[in-house]
LOSESE-245972 format. One record per residue (C-alpha): residue number from 1; x, y, z. Coordinates in nm, 3 decimals, decimal comma. Each point is the difference from the previous one (the first is absolute). Last residue first. Layout:
BEGIN
<atom NUM; <X; Y; Z>>
...
//
This chain:
BEGIN
<atom 260; <1,987; -0,701; -0,673>>
<atom 259; <-0,025; -0,380; 0,013>>
<atom 258; <-0,375; -0,035; -0,058>>
<atom 257; <-0,003; 0,302; -0,226>>
<atom 256; <-0,006; -0,184; -0,333>>
<atom 255; <-0,310; 0,191; -0,113>>
<atom 254; <-0,098; -0,302; -0,207>>
<atom 253; <0,076; -0,240; 0,286>>
<atom 252; <-0,217; 0,210; 0,229>>
<atom 251; <-0,278; -0,011; -0,257>>
<atom 250; <0,026; -0,380; -0,006>>
<atom 249; <-0,029; -0,022; 0,378>>
<atom 248; <-0,307; 0,222; -0,004>>
<atom 247; <-0,160; -0,221; -0,265>>
<atom 246; <0,090; -0,312; 0,198>>
<atom 245; <-0,165; 0,134; 0,314>>
<atom 244; <-0,317; 0,061; -0,200>>
<atom 243; <0,004; -0,350; -0,150>>
<atom 242; <0,080; -0,166; 0,332>>
<atom 241; <-0,299; 0,167; 0,166>>
<atom 240; <-0,229; -0,077; -0,295>>
<atom 239; <0,094; -0,370; 0,010>>
<atom 238; <-0,023; -0,044; 0,378>>
<atom 237; <-0,352; 0,132; 0,036>>
<atom 236; <-0,207; 0,294; 0,128>>
<atom 235; <0,304; 0,216; 0,081>>
<atom 234; <0,024; 0,145; 0,350>>
<atom 233; <0,348; 0,155; -0,027>>
<atom 232; <0,252; -0,040; -0,280>>
<atom 231; <0,369; 0,045; 0,075>>
<atom 230; <0,339; 0,119; -0,120>>
<atom 229; <0,301; 0,080; 0,221>>
<atom 228; <0,278; 0,164; -0,198>>
<atom 227; <0,373; -0,024; 0,078>>
<atom 226; <0,068; -0,256; -0,271>>
<atom 225; <-0,327; -0,177; -0,052>>
<atom 224; <-0,210; -0,087; 0,301>>
<atom 223; <-0,317; -0,202; 0,035>>
<atom 222; <-0,340; 0,005; 0,172>>
<atom 221; <-0,339; -0,118; -0,124>>
<atom 220; <-0,309; 0,014; 0,222>>
<atom 219; <-0,319; -0,179; -0,099>>
<atom 218; <-0,349; 0,039; 0,143>>
<atom 217; <-0,230; -0,249; 0,170>>
<atom 216; <0,092; 0,120; 0,350>>
<atom 215; <0,369; -0,070; -0,066>>
<atom 214; <0,148; -0,203; -0,286>>
<atom 213; <0,370; 0,076; -0,041>>
<atom 212; <0,224; -0,012; -0,308>>
<atom 211; <0,367; 0,067; 0,077>>
<atom 210; <0,213; 0,045; -0,313>>
<atom 209; <0,364; -0,114; -0,021>>
<atom 208; <-0,077; -0,307; -0,210>>
<atom 207; <-0,347; 0,013; -0,150>>
<atom 206; <-0,289; -0,082; 0,232>>
<atom 205; <-0,149; -0,273; 0,216>>
<atom 204; <-0,215; 0,142; 0,275>>
<atom 203; <0,096; 0,126; 0,346>>
<atom 202; <-0,304; 0,019; 0,225>>
<atom 201; <-0,086; 0,318; 0,190>>
<atom 200; <-0,119; -0,004; 0,359>>
<atom 199; <0,139; 0,320; 0,146>>
<atom 198; <0,353; -0,133; 0,041>>
<atom 197; <0,005; -0,104; -0,365>>
<atom 196; <-0,088; 0,354; -0,105>>
<atom 195; <0,281; 0,154; 0,204>>
<atom 194; <0,243; -0,274; -0,106>>
<atom 193; <-0,036; 0,098; -0,364>>
<atom 192; <0,045; 0,367; 0,088>>
<atom 191; <0,318; -0,072; 0,197>>
<atom 190; <0,138; -0,230; -0,271>>
<atom 189; <-0,047; 0,270; -0,263>>
<atom 188; <0,164; 0,250; 0,235>>
<atom 187; <0,304; -0,225; 0,048>>
<atom 186; <0,039; -0,038; -0,378>>
<atom 185; <-0,033; 0,375; -0,057>>
<atom 184; <0,263; 0,066; 0,267>>
<atom 183; <0,241; -0,242; -0,168>>
<atom 182; <-0,064; 0,161; -0,338>>
<atom 181; <0,109; 0,334; 0,143>>
<atom 180; <-0,129; 0,338; 0,116>>
<atom 179; <-0,363; -0,097; -0,054>>
<atom 178; <-0,257; 0,096; -0,262>>
<atom 177; <-0,364; -0,070; 0,081>>
<atom 176; <-0,258; -0,105; -0,259>>
<atom 175; <-0,370; -0,071; 0,042>>
<atom 174; <-0,299; -0,137; -0,187>>
<atom 173; <-0,344; 0,028; 0,158>>
<atom 172; <-0,300; -0,189; -0,137>>
<atom 171; <-0,356; 0,129; -0,038>>
<atom 170; <-0,226; -0,286; -0,108>>
<atom 169; <-0,236; -0,008; -0,299>>
<atom 168; <0,221; -0,263; -0,166>>
<atom 167; <0,303; 0,229; 0,038>>
<atom 166; <-0,027; 0,373; 0,068>>
<atom 165; <0,345; 0,118; 0,095>>
<atom 164; <0,106; 0,237; 0,278>>
<atom 163; <0,350; 0,143; 0,030>>
<atom 162; <0,255; 0,002; 0,280>>
<atom 161; <0,344; 0,146; 0,072>>
<atom 160; <0,139; -0,101; 0,339>>
<atom 159; <0,229; 0,236; 0,191>>
<atom 158; <-0,021; -0,203; 0,321>>
<atom 157; <-0,073; -0,355; 0,113>>
<atom 156; <0,132; 0,059; 0,353>>
<atom 155; <-0,306; -0,143; 0,171>>
<atom 154; <-0,226; -0,185; -0,241>>
<atom 153; <-0,352; 0,148; 0,017>>
<atom 152; <-0,045; -0,019; -0,376>>
<atom 151; <0,275; 0,265; -0,036>>
<atom 150; <0,169; 0,097; 0,328>>
<atom 149; <0,145; 0,333; -0,118>>
<atom 148; <0,010; 0,254; -0,282>>
<atom 147; <-0,261; -0,159; -0,225>>
<atom 146; <0,056; 0,134; -0,352>>
<atom 145; <-0,299; 0,005; -0,231>>
<atom 144; <-0,105; -0,092; -0,353>>
<atom 143; <-0,380; -0,006; -0,023>>
<atom 142; <-0,059; 0,293; -0,234>>
<atom 141; <-0,156; -0,218; -0,269>>
<atom 140; <-0,058; -0,361; 0,108>>
<atom 139; <0,251; -0,229; -0,171>>
<atom 138; <-0,159; -0,267; -0,223>>
<atom 137; <0,283; 0,031; -0,256>>
<atom 136; <0,234; 0,288; 0,087>>
<atom 135; <0,282; -0,207; 0,145>>
<atom 134; <0,148; 0,119; 0,333>>
<atom 133; <0,379; 0,027; -0,025>>
<atom 132; <0,015; 0,363; -0,111>>
<atom 131; <-0,087; 0,140; 0,343>>
<atom 130; <0,269; -0,216; 0,161>>
<atom 129; <0,274; 0,175; -0,196>>
<atom 128; <-0,067; 0,341; 0,151>>
<atom 127; <0,170; 0,260; -0,215>>
<atom 126; <0,033; 0,353; 0,131>>
<atom 125; <0,070; 0,260; -0,267>>
<atom 124; <-0,302; 0,211; 0,089>>
<atom 123; <0,038; 0,304; -0,220>>
<atom 122; <-0,018; 0,342; 0,158>>
<atom 121; <-0,094; 0,119; 0,349>>
<atom 120; <-0,143; 0,325; -0,139>>
<atom 119; <-0,195; -0,177; -0,274>>
<atom 118; <-0,146; -0,245; 0,251>>
<atom 117; <-0,102; 0,285; 0,232>>
<atom 116; <-0,154; 0,197; -0,287>>
<atom 115; <-0,204; -0,306; -0,102>>
<atom 114; <-0,129; -0,042; 0,356>>
<atom 113; <-0,094; 0,369; 0,021>>
<atom 112; <-0,176; -0,012; -0,336>>
<atom 111; <-0,195; -0,305; 0,113>>
<atom 110; <-0,102; 0,178; 0,320>>
<atom 109; <-0,113; 0,300; -0,207>>
<atom 108; <-0,216; -0,226; -0,217>>
<atom 107; <-0,127; -0,166; 0,317>>
<atom 106; <-0,110; 0,336; 0,139>>
<atom 105; <-0,172; 0,102; -0,323>>
<atom 104; <-0,181; -0,338; -0,015>>
<atom 103; <-0,104; 0,004; 0,365>>
<atom 102; <-0,019; -0,278; 0,258>>
<atom 101; <0,067; 0,161; 0,337>>
<atom 100; <0,284; 0,139; 0,214>>
<atom 99; <0,247; -0,131; -0,255>>
<atom 98; <0,291; -0,235; 0,068>>
<atom 97; <0,323; 0,012; -0,199>>
<atom 96; <0,203; -0,300; 0,113>>
<atom 95; <0,358; -0,066; -0,110>>
<atom 94; <0,241; -0,284; 0,074>>
<atom 93; <0,359; 0,094; -0,076>>
<atom 92; <0,315; -0,206; -0,054>>
<atom 91; <-0,044; 0,000; -0,376>>
<atom 90; <-0,359; 0,081; -0,079>>
<atom 89; <-0,297; -0,159; 0,174>>
<atom 88; <-0,347; 0,140; -0,053>>
<atom 87; <-0,329; 0,110; 0,151>>
<atom 86; <-0,253; 0,261; -0,120>>
<atom 85; <-0,307; 0,075; 0,209>>
<atom 84; <-0,367; 0,093; 0,036>>
<atom 83; <-0,196; -0,235; -0,227>>
<atom 82; <0,296; -0,241; 0,006>>
<atom 81; <0,304; 0,012; -0,226>>
<atom 80; <0,277; -0,242; -0,086>>
<atom 79; <0,374; -0,010; -0,052>>
<atom 78; <0,278; -0,254; -0,050>>
<atom 77; <0,125; 0,053; -0,355>>
<atom 76; <0,028; 0,373; 0,065>>
<atom 75; <-0,192; 0,318; -0,095>>
<atom 74; <-0,341; -0,147; 0,078>>
<atom 73; <-0,213; -0,300; -0,071>>
<atom 72; <-0,203; -0,275; 0,160>>
<atom 71; <-0,342; 0,096; 0,133>>
<atom 70; <-0,070; -0,090; 0,361>>
<atom 69; <-0,313; -0,096; 0,191>>
<atom 68; <0,198; -0,161; 0,283>>
<atom 67; <0,323; 0,146; 0,132>>
<atom 66; <0,360; -0,116; -0,045>>
<atom 65; <0,196; 0,069; 0,321>>
<atom 64; <0,192; -0,330; -0,013>>
<atom 63; <0,088; 0,047; -0,368>>
<atom 62; <0,125; 0,357; 0,030>>
<atom 61; <0,170; -0,088; 0,331>>
<atom 60; <0,203; -0,274; -0,168>>
<atom 59; <0,063; 0,200; -0,317>>
<atom 58; <0,171; 0,268; 0,207>>
<atom 57; <0,208; -0,260; 0,184>>
<atom 56; <0,116; -0,160; -0,324>>
<atom 55; <0,080; 0,339; -0,153>>
<atom 54; <0,231; 0,074; 0,292>>
<atom 53; <0,022; 0,243; 0,294>>
<atom 52; <-0,370; 0,025; 0,075>>
<atom 51; <-0,032; 0,376; -0,045>>
<atom 50; <-0,373; 0,055; 0,045>>
<atom 49; <-0,147; 0,305; -0,173>>
<atom 48; <-0,351; 0,080; 0,127>>
<atom 47; <-0,199; 0,261; -0,194>>
<atom 46; <-0,314; 0,149; 0,150>>
<atom 45; <-0,296; 0,111; -0,207>>
<atom 44; <-0,229; 0,301; 0,000>>
<atom 43; <-0,337; 0,107; -0,133>>
<atom 42; <-0,202; 0,243; 0,210>>
<atom 41; <0,229; 0,285; -0,108>>
<atom 40; <-0,134; -0,021; -0,358>>
<atom 39; <0,179; 0,205; -0,268>>
<atom 38; <0,348; -0,026; 0,152>>
<atom 37; <-0,036; -0,371; 0,072>>
<atom 36; <0,144; -0,074; 0,343>>
<atom 35; <0,327; -0,174; 0,079>>
<atom 34; <0,103; -0,191; 0,312>>
<atom 33; <0,354; -0,114; 0,083>>
<atom 32; <0,176; -0,319; 0,109>>
<atom 31; <0,359; -0,124; 0,011>>
<atom 30; <0,064; -0,346; 0,143>>
<atom 29; <0,334; -0,158; 0,091>>
<atom 28; <0,214; -0,315; -0,002>>
<atom 27; <-0,242; -0,296; 0,008>>
<atom 26; <0,157; -0,344; -0,051>>
<atom 25; <-0,300; -0,221; -0,074>>
<atom 24; <-0,071; -0,109; 0,359>>
<atom 23; <0,007; 0,366; 0,105>>
<atom 22; <-0,266; 0,084; -0,256>>
<atom 21; <-0,244; -0,262; 0,128>>
<atom 20; <0,084; 0,098; 0,358>>
<atom 19; <-0,105; 0,361; -0,064>>
<atom 18; <-0,360; -0,084; -0,080>>
<atom 17; <-0,173; 0,059; 0,335>>
<atom 16; <0,087; 0,368; 0,034>>
<atom 15; <0,074; 0,151; -0,338>>
<atom 14; <0,133; 0,348; 0,074>>
<atom 13; <0,125; -0,016; 0,359>>
<atom 12; <0,092; -0,365; -0,065>>
<atom 11; <0,267; 0,120; -0,242>>
<atom 10; <0,186; 0,191; 0,274>>
<atom 9; <0,291; -0,226; 0,098>>
<atom 8; <0,032; -0,164; -0,343>>
<atom 7; <0,028; 0,347; -0,163>>
<atom 6; <-0,273; 0,250; -0,083>>
<atom 5; <0,006; 0,323; -0,200>>
<atom 4; <-0,288; 0,244; -0,043>>
<atom 3; <-0,036; 0,268; -0,266>>
<atom 2; <-0,201; 0,312; 0,093>>
<atom 1; <-0,354; -0,015; -0,124>>
//
């Protein structure tokens, strides 16, 4: 097909109903085009190239749009396939290659197209410190995400990196959010603490500078270090929540980025 180009004013013409998700993550533009297999005109796929402005924004929509029934893998670190598609984040771009139907030849061609795109764009030099802060032990594969806005239903809690952990047969969420300054991180930690207390949470005894909250029989842990907000959401007990938060804190100290 002829190539199509969409900007923030026209995106809804192409993906009506989903545009707001992209807008919230910094959408710049979308280029789309359909391709058909030369030896089988019934098989075609459409490529969607979203320019999200930054690598953080691209990873955000990649994680928020993650499908079910996926197989990890592809030409970038953050890539997966479904029976009829290839999805990835690379630099400031989020890419979807969606086939008309599940088909091995079609998916092979889609994979080639995705690889060619990555090669054309070149190396992804973007470094996202938060991604390296989540320890590997007990982390659920493919669970790292970036919530663009209002994480956990907290208004204004934006640009929050999260990861799932399986602890004592319970899925726990760890999160990290970098702020512009240490003062902003401290205010945000207090805001999140107060949010849970307002909704019935009870403040428990904890290490100095760390808020430990019991709410609805789960544990929330919130703290800040430098300009980073660190937290653990819906842990089964105080000890495991503090342990996970402590591991993230230690990794931040290792990276030595808390003042950068």
